C-alpha positions as CSV (number, residue, x, y, z in Angstrom):
1,M,-101.7,-48.1,-18.5
2,L,-101.4,-44.4,-19.4
3,V,-104.4,-42.7,-18.6
4,N,-105.0,-39.1,-19.6
5,A,-106.7,-37.8,-16.6
6,K,-106.3,-33.9,-16.1
7,N,-107.2,-34.0,-11.8
8,D,-108.5,-36.6,-9.3
9,D,-112.3,-36.4,-10.2
10,E,-111.3,-37.5,-13.7
11,L,-109.7,-40.1,-12.7
12,I,-112.0,-41.5,-10.3
13,A,-114.4,-41.4,-13.2
14,I,-112.3,-43.6,-15.6
15,W,-111.3,-46.3,-12.6
16,L,-115.1,-46.2,-11.7
17,S,-116.1,-47.1,-15.3
18,R,-114.0,-49.6,-15.2
19,Q,-115.5,-51.5,-12.3
20,G,-118.2,-54.3,-12.9
21,S,-122.2,-53.4,-12.2
22,E,-124.1,-50.3,-11.8
23,H,-124.1,-52.1,-7.8
24,T,-120.4,-51.8,-7.6
25,R,-119.6,-48.9,-8.8
26,A,-121.8,-47.3,-6.7
27,A,-120.7,-48.7,-3.4
28,Y,-116.9,-47.9,-4.4
29,K,-117.9,-44.2,-5.4
30,L,-119.4,-43.8,-2.1
31,D,-116.5,-45.9,-0.3
32,V,-113.8,-43.2,-1.9
33,E,-115.8,-39.8,-1.2
34,R,-115.9,-41.2,2.2
35,A,-112.1,-41.7,2.1
36,L,-111.1,-38.5,0.6
37,G,-114.0,-36.5,3.3
38,Y,-111.7,-37.8,5.9
39,F,-108.4,-36.9,4.5
40,D,-109.5,-33.9,3.0
41,K,-106.4,-34.0,0.4
42,R,-105.6,-34.8,-3.3
43,L,-104.8,-37.9,-4.1
44,G,-101.1,-37.5,-4.3
45,E,-101.0,-36.2,-1.4
46,I,-102.7,-39.0,0.8
47,L,-99.5,-40.5,2.8
48,Y,-99.4,-44.1,3.9
49,E,-100.4,-43.1,8.1
50,D,-103.7,-41.0,6.8
51,I,-104.9,-45.0,5.4
52,T,-103.5,-46.5,8.5
53,N,-105.3,-43.5,10.9
54,W,-108.2,-43.7,8.8
55,Q,-108.3,-47.4,8.9
56,E,-108.0,-47.2,12.8
57,V,-111.3,-45.0,13.0
58,L,-113.4,-47.4,10.3
59,E,-112.3,-50.8,12.7
60,G,-113.6,-48.8,15.6
61,R,-117.1,-48.2,14.4
62,Y,-117.9,-50.8,11.2
63,S,-118.1,-54.3,11.0
64,A,-115.0,-56.3,9.5
65,S,-116.6,-56.8,6.5
66,T,-117.3,-53.2,6.0
67,V,-113.9,-52.3,6.8
68,R,-112.5,-54.7,4.4
69,R,-114.4,-52.9,1.5
70,R,-113.5,-49.8,1.8
71,I,-110.3,-50.2,2.5
72,A,-110.1,-52.3,-0.6
73,S,-111.9,-49.6,-2.7
74,L,-109.1,-47.2,-1.7
75,R,-106.2,-49.4,-2.6
76,S,-108.1,-50.3,-6.0
77,L,-108.1,-46.5,-6.6
78,L,-104.1,-45.5,-5.6
79,K,-102.9,-48.7,-7.5
80,F,-104.9,-47.5,-10.6
81,G,-103.9,-44.3,-10.1
82,W,-100.1,-45.3,-10.0
83,E,-100.4,-47.8,-12.5
84,S,-101.9,-45.2,-15.2
85,G,-98.9,-42.8,-14.5
86,Y,-101.7,-40.4,-12.7
87,L,-99.4,-40.8,-9.3
88,D,-96.0,-41.1,-8.5
89,N,-96.3,-43.9,-6.1
90,N,-98.8,-46.1,-4.9
91,V,-98.8,-45.4,-0.4
92,A,-101.3,-47.9,0.3
93,R,-99.6,-51.1,-1.5
94,L,-98.4,-52.0,2.5
95,T,-101.7,-51.5,3.9
96,K,-103.5,-54.7,4.7
97,V,-107.3,-55.7,4.1
98,P,-108.9,-57.4,7.5
99,P,-108.6,-60.7,6.7
100,Q,-112.3,-62.3,5.7
101,S,-113.8,-64.9,8.4
102,N,-116.2,-67.7,6.7
103,K,-119.7,-67.2,8.1
104,L,-121.0,-69.6,5.6
105,T,-121.6,-72.2,8.1
106,E,-124.2,-70.0,9.4
107,R,-126.0,-69.1,5.9
108,I,-126.7,-71.9,4.3
109,L,-130.2,-73.2,4.9
110,P,-131.0,-77.1,5.0
111,R,-132.9,-77.8,1.6
112,A,-136.2,-78.9,3.5
113,D,-135.8,-75.2,4.8
114,V,-135.7,-73.7,1.2
115,L,-138.5,-75.9,-0.3
116,D,-140.8,-74.8,3.0
117,M,-140.2,-71.2,2.0
118,I,-140.9,-72.0,-1.6
119,D,-144.2,-73.5,-0.2
120,A,-145.1,-70.8,1.6
121,V,-145.2,-68.0,-0.6
122,E,-147.3,-68.6,-4.1
123,G,-147.4,-66.9,-7.4
124,R,-144.7,-64.4,-8.8
125,D,-143.2,-64.2,-5.4
126,R,-143.0,-68.3,-5.2
127,L,-140.9,-67.7,-8.5
128,I,-138.6,-65.5,-7.7
129,V,-137.4,-67.6,-4.7
130,Q,-137.2,-70.8,-6.9
131,T,-135.6,-68.8,-9.4
132,L,-133.0,-67.6,-7.0
133,Y,-132.1,-70.8,-5.4
134,V,-132.5,-72.8,-8.7
135,L,-130.3,-70.9,-11.1
136,G,-128.1,-69.8,-8.1
137,L,-128.4,-66.1,-8.9
138,R,-127.2,-63.3,-7.3
139,V,-130.5,-60.5,-7.0
140,S,-128.8,-58.3,-9.5
141,E,-128.6,-60.9,-11.7
142,L,-132.7,-61.9,-11.3
143,T,-133.5,-58.2,-11.0
144,R,-132.0,-57.7,-15.0
145,L,-133.5,-60.9,-16.2
146,T,-136.0,-59.6,-19.2
147,W,-137.9,-62.2,-21.3
148,R,-135.2,-61.8,-24.1
149,N,-132.6,-63.6,-21.9
150,L,-134.8,-66.2,-22.3
151,R,-134.6,-69.3,-24.7
152,A,-136.2,-72.1,-25.4
153,H,-134.3,-75.6,-25.8
154,G,-136.0,-78.6,-25.8
155,D,-138.9,-79.4,-23.8
156,S,-137.1,-76.4,-21.1
157,G,-135.0,-74.0,-22.2
158,V,-131.7,-71.4,-20.9
159,A,-131.2,-68.5,-19.8
160,R,-128.3,-65.6,-20.2
161,V,-127.2,-63.9,-16.9
162,K,-125.3,-61.1,-17.3
163,G,-123.0,-61.5,-14.0
164,K,-120.4,-59.5,-12.1
165,G,-118.1,-57.2,-14.5
166,A,-120.7,-57.5,-17.4
167,K,-119.8,-61.4,-17.9
168,D,-122.7,-63.4,-19.6
169,R,-123.3,-66.6,-18.5
170,T,-125.8,-68.8,-19.8
171,L,-127.7,-71.2,-17.5
172,R,-130.0,-74.4,-18.3
173,V,-133.2,-74.0,-16.8
174,P,-134.9,-77.0,-15.8
175,K,-138.4,-78.2,-17.2
176,K,-140.5,-77.6,-14.2
177,L,-139.0,-73.8,-13.4
178,W,-139.4,-73.2,-17.1
179,D,-142.8,-73.7,-17.4
180,A,-144.0,-71.9,-14.2
181,L,-141.9,-68.9,-16.0
182,M,-143.5,-69.3,-19.0
183,E,-146.9,-69.0,-17.4
184,L,-146.0,-66.0,-15.9
185,R,-145.5,-63.8,-19.0
186,L,-148.6,-62.1,-20.1
187,D,-149.1,-60.9,-23.8
188,E,-148.5,-57.5,-23.3
189,H,-144.8,-58.2,-22.1
190,G,-142.3,-57.3,-24.9
191,P,-138.8,-59.1,-25.2
192,D,-137.2,-56.2,-22.8
193,D,-139.3,-56.1,-20.4
194,A,-138.1,-57.3,-16.6
195,I,-139.5,-60.9,-15.7
196,F,-140.3,-59.8,-12.5
197,Q,-142.3,-56.7,-12.6
198,S,-143.4,-54.8,-9.4
199,H,-146.9,-55.0,-8.6
200,T,-147.7,-51.1,-8.1
201,Q,-145.5,-49.9,-10.9
202,D,-144.9,-50.8,-14.6
203,K,-141.1,-51.9,-14.3
204,G,-138.8,-54.5,-12.4
205,L,-138.6,-55.4,-9.3
206,H,-135.9,-53.4,-7.0
207,R,-133.2,-55.5,-5.2
208,K,-134.5,-54.5,-2.2
209,Q,-138.4,-55.6,-3.3
210,V,-136.7,-58.9,-3.7
211,G,-135.3,-58.6,-0.5
212,R,-138.5,-58.5,1.2
213,I,-140.3,-61.1,-0.6
214,V,-137.4,-63.6,0.7
215,K,-137.7,-62.6,4.1
216,R,-141.5,-63.3,4.0
217,A,-141.0,-66.3,2.7
218,A,-138.6,-67.6,5.6
219,R,-140.5,-66.0,8.0
220,D,-143.6,-67.9,6.7
221,A,-142.1,-70.6,6.6
222,G,-141.0,-70.5,10.3
223,I,-137.3,-69.5,10.2
224,D,-136.2,-67.2,13.2
225,L,-135.5,-64.0,11.0
226,D,-133.3,-63.0,14.3
227,E,-131.3,-66.3,14.1
228,N,-131.0,-66.6,10.6
229,P,-131.6,-62.8,8.7
230,V,-132.2,-64.8,5.3
231,S,-131.6,-62.8,2.4
232,P,-131.8,-63.5,-1.3
233,H,-127.8,-63.8,-1.5
234,W,-128.6,-66.7,1.0
235,M,-130.4,-68.9,-1.6
236,R,-127.2,-68.7,-3.8
237,H,-125.3,-70.0,-0.3
238,A,-128.2,-72.9,-0.6
239,H,-127.5,-73.7,-4.4
240,A,-124.2,-74.1,-4.0
241,S,-124.4,-76.3,-1.0
242,H,-126.9,-78.4,-1.9
243,A,-125.7,-79.0,-5.5
244,I,-122.4,-79.9,-3.8
245,D,-124.5,-82.6,-1.3
246,A,-125.9,-83.8,-4.4
247,G,-122.7,-84.8,-6.6
248,V,-122.0,-81.7,-8.6
249,P,-118.9,-81.5,-9.9
250,L,-117.3,-78.2,-7.9
251,H,-116.0,-77.1,-11.6
252,V,-120.0,-76.7,-12.8
253,I,-121.1,-75.3,-9.8
254,R,-117.8,-72.7,-10.4
255,D,-119.6,-72.3,-14.1
256,N,-123.1,-72.2,-12.8
257,L,-122.8,-69.7,-10.1
258,G,-120.3,-67.7,-12.3
259,H,-117.1,-67.7,-9.6
260,S,-113.7,-66.3,-11.1
261,S,-112.1,-69.0,-9.6
262,L,-112.5,-72.5,-7.9
263,Q,-111.0,-71.2,-5.0
264,I,-113.9,-68.7,-4.4
265,T,-116.1,-72.0,-5.0
266,S,-114.7,-74.7,-2.6
267,R,-115.5,-71.9,0.3
268,Y,-118.4,-74.4,0.6
269,L,-116.1,-77.5,1.1
270,H,-115.1,-76.1,4.2
271,A,-118.4,-74.8,5.2
272,R,-120.0,-78.4,6.0
273,P,-120.0,-79.0,9.9
274,E,-121.6,-82.4,9.2
275,Q,-119.0,-83.2,7.3
276,S,-116.1,-84.6,9.1
277,S,-112.6,-87.1,8.7
278,G,-113.0,-88.1,12.3
279,A,-116.4,-89.8,11.4
280,A,-114.4,-92.3,9.3
281,L,-111.9,-92.8,11.6
282,V,-114.4,-93.7,14.2
283,A,-116.1,-96.2,11.7
């Protein structure tokens, strides 16, 4: 894989162009800019010791998840530079990304709480919480949905969702949700208009606005946000967990959520404290 990059900036631009969504590219760009600002060196001058020293600095200031992402971003760039022939070696190959702790048990709401959240808000905001939960969408997938992405199918419809890595997937929309979405559409809405519009601006909602809507729904449903800092992604977690409860096969949940492997989806099997092999032994 040869890349004709003349300098670091060109290599970074090419590397970023091969990443997933705009949001992902922005996060990776910021991670790399911070790393290079610390090193104050060209990519080809970075040493293994520079990276380990930087990691120690990060671990003293930030959460494990932030450290993991920033190290992973730099590793990805340096690996790309080496594989493309721009760098003579990959000095980051021996660095270790901090392991990811499984905090899903803390982020899965009972189904009753999710239903209370849906009931706590009305109109467009209720539909936003419903759609995140019922379809298991990422917040970026929700904000990118346009009327063109919806297509009638039988007595309901399907939604074409653009996920991570610009990978499309098609989801069946249950009739109740489909009917509610169709009621939201106005005559002046064109096919390329966002489904979920801002009340104050003639454009689609920003992810931060969706976050505020979900938090308000949780607060109005009586959920303690200090104990449970609910976000839009919690609706996706709830979708996966509750689908497993309902007996949906793991591979179906994987395809619905757009996971790249069953291993990712299977995390939800390990985040279920109410299930225990010991209970069977006692029985």
